[in-house]
C-alpha positions in Angstrom: 5.6 161.1 152.0 8.7 160.0 150.1 8.1 156.4 151.3 5.8 154.4 149.0 4.4 152.4 151.9 3.7 155.7 153.9 2.0 157.2 150.8 -0.2 154.2 150.4 -1.2 154.2 154.0 -2.0 157.9 153.8 -4.2 157.5 150.8 -6.1 154.4 151.9 -6.4 155.1 155.7 -5.4 158.6 157.0 -7.0 160.6 154.2 -10.5 158.9 154.6 -10.2 159.4 158.4 -9.5 163.1 157.8 -12.4 163.3 155.3 -14.8 161.8 157.9 -13.6 164.2 160.5 -14.4 167.1 158.2 -18.0 166.1 158.0 -18.5 165.5 161.7 -21.2 168.0 163.1 -22.3 169.4 159.7 -23.4 168.7 156.2 -21.4 166.1 154.4 -18.5 167.5 152.5 -19.2 165.2 149.4 -21.8 167.5 148.0 -19.7 170.7 148.5 -16.7 168.8 147.0 -18.7 167.7 143.9 -20.0 171.2 143.3 -16.5 172.8 143.7 -14.8 170.3 141.4 -17.5 170.8 138.8 -17.1 174.5 139.0 -13.3 174.5 138.8 -13.2 171.8 136.0 -15.9 173.5 133.8 -15.5 173.3 130.1 -13.2 175.6 128.3 -9.7 176.3 126.9 -8.2 176.8 130.3 -5.2 176.0 132.5 -5.6 174.5 135.9 -2.9 173.9 138.6 -3.7 171.3 141.2 -1.2 171.9 144.0 -0.3 169.0 146.4 -2.2 166.8 144.1 -1.2 163.5 145.8 -2.3 160.5 143.5 -4.1 162.8 141.1 -7.6 162.0 142.0 -8.8 165.6 141.6 -6.3 166.3 138.7 -7.8 163.8 136.3 -11.3 164.9 137.1 -10.6 168.6 136.7 -9.1 167.9 133.2 -12.2 166.0 131.8 -14.0 169.0 130.4 -11.2 171.1 129.2 -10.9 172.0 125.5 -8.5 173.5 123.0 -5.0 173.7 124.6 -6.5 173.3 128.1 -4.5 171.3 130.6 -4.6 170.4 134.3 -1.2 170.2 135.9 -0.8 168.2 139.2 2.0 169.3 141.4 3.3 167.3 144.4 6.6 166.9 146.2 6.3 163.2 146.9 7.9 161.0 144.3 5.6 158.0 145.3 2.5 160.2 145.0 3.6 161.5 141.6 4.5 158.0 140.4 1.0 156.8 141.5 -0.7 159.7 139.9 1.0 159.0 136.6 0.1 155.4 136.9 -3.5 155.7 137.8 -4.7 159.2 136.9 -3.1 160.1 133.6 -5.1 161.6 130.7 -4.8 163.5 127.4 -5.1 166.9 129.3 -3.2 165.9 132.4 0.4 166.6 133.3 2.4 166.0 136.6 5.4 167.8 138.0 7.4 167.1 141.1 7.9 170.4 142.9 7.8 172.1 146.3 4.5 173.9 146.8 6.4 176.5 148.8 8.2 177.5 145.6 6.0 176.7 142.6 8.2 176.7 139.5 5.9 178.8 137.3 6.0 182.4 136.5 3.5 184.9 138.0 0.0 184.7 136.4 0.4 181.3 134.7 -2.9 179.6 135.4 -6.5 180.4 135.0 -7.4 178.3 138.1 -5.2 177.3 141.0 -6.4 174.9 143.7 -5.2 173.0 146.7 -7.8 170.5 147.8 -7.7 168.4 151.0 -3.9 168.8 151.3 -3.0 172.3 152.7 -3.4 171.1 156.3 -0.4 168.8 155.8 2.3 171.2 154.3 4.9 172.7 156.7 4.3 176.4 156.0 0.7 176.7 154.6 0.8 180.5 154.6 3.8 180.6 152.1 1.8 178.0 149.9 -1.2 180.3 150.0 1.0 183.2 148.7 2.3 181.0 145.9 -1.2 180.0 144.9 -2.1 183.6 144.5 1.2 184.4 142.7 0.8 181.9 139.9 -2.9 182.7 139.3 -3.6 184.8 136.2 -5.5 188.2 136.4 -9.2 187.5 136.7 -8.2 183.9 137.5 -9.5 181.9 140.6 -8.1 180.3 143.7 -9.8 177.6 145.6 -8.9 175.8 148.8 -10.6 173.0 150.7 -9.0 172.4 154.1 -9.4 171.9 157.9 -10.9 174.4 160.3 -10.4 174.8 164.1 -13.8 174.3 165.7 -14.9 173.4 169.3 -14.8 169.8 168.2 -11.4 169.8 166.7 -10.1 172.0 169.6 -10.8 169.2 172.0 -7.5 168.1 173.7 -7.5 164.7 172.4 -8.1 165.8 168.8 -5.7 168.6 168.9 -3.0 166.2 170.2 -3.5 163.7 167.5 -3.6 166.4 164.9 -0.3 167.9 166.2 1.6 164.7 166.3 0.5 163.7 162.7 1.5 167.1 161.3 -2.2 168.0 160.7 -2.7 171.9 160.8 -6.1 173.1 162.1 -6.7 176.6 160.6 -8.2 179.4 162.5 -11.5 180.8 161.2 -9.9 183.7 159.3 -6.4 182.3 158.8 -6.9 181.3 155.2 -9.1 184.2 154.1 -6.9 186.8 155.7 -3.8 185.4 153.9 -5.4 185.4 150.6 -6.7 188.9 151.1 -3.2 190.1 152.1 -1.9 188.4 148.7 -4.2 190.8 146.9 -7.2 188.4 146.1 -10.8 189.8 146.1 -14.3 188.2 146.1 -13.2 185.9 148.8 -15.9 183.5 149.9 -15.7 181.0 152.8 -18.1 178.1 153.2 -17.9 176.2 156.4 -19.2 172.6 156.7 -18.5 170.4 159.7 -14.9 170.7 160.5 -13.8 171.9 157.1 -13.8 175.0 155.0 -14.1 175.8 151.2 -12.6 179.1 150.3 -12.6 180.6 146.8 -11.2 183.9 145.6 -10.4 185.9 142.5 -7.3 187.7 141.4 -8.2 191.2 140.1 -6.8 192.3 136.8 
C-alpha cells in the first residue's frame, strides 16, 4: 500500500467490501466492533498500540478516553496510510509511527493494550505479527484481534480464489487462538460472527 491511489482505493472500496463479507450469515460486526473498541479504549492512564492502523480510524477513537500520560500509537508500514492518518486522525493523545508489524520497534512489555483490527488478514506473515503483538504487551496487559475466518461460505471456490489473488488470508478456526496461546497468552476468548472473529487474550504477569 505504498501507492497513495491504492491506499485510497483500499480504504474506500476494498475495506468496506471485506467488512460486509465479515457480516454475511451472522450478526452484524458493527455492534461487536463498537463494544470491543469501547473496552480497549476505556478511560485511564494507559498505553495502547494499534498495529496496522491504516488511516487511523481506530487509533483516534481508542485515544479519546485516555488520561494522564496515556497515549495510543498507530503503527503502519504504508507511507500513504500514515500520512493520511496524521492528516485526518491526529489528536492530543495520538502518535503515529511507520514500521513493519513483523518487527515492532518497541521493547518487550511496552504497552498495556495491543490490538490489530481489520488488518491481520492482509499482512504477509500473520503468525509472526501475532508473536510480536504478544511480545510488546505488558504483563497483565491485553491483546485484541479482529480478523477473517475460514467458514463454509468463505471456503467456496470463487471466494477463496478472489481472497487468494488479493492477498487476503482466511484464518482457520484455531489458527489465531493457538498462536497466541503458544506465545504465552492466557484467558483467550474467541467470538465468531458471520465470517469474522474477535479474539482477546491476556498476558500473565
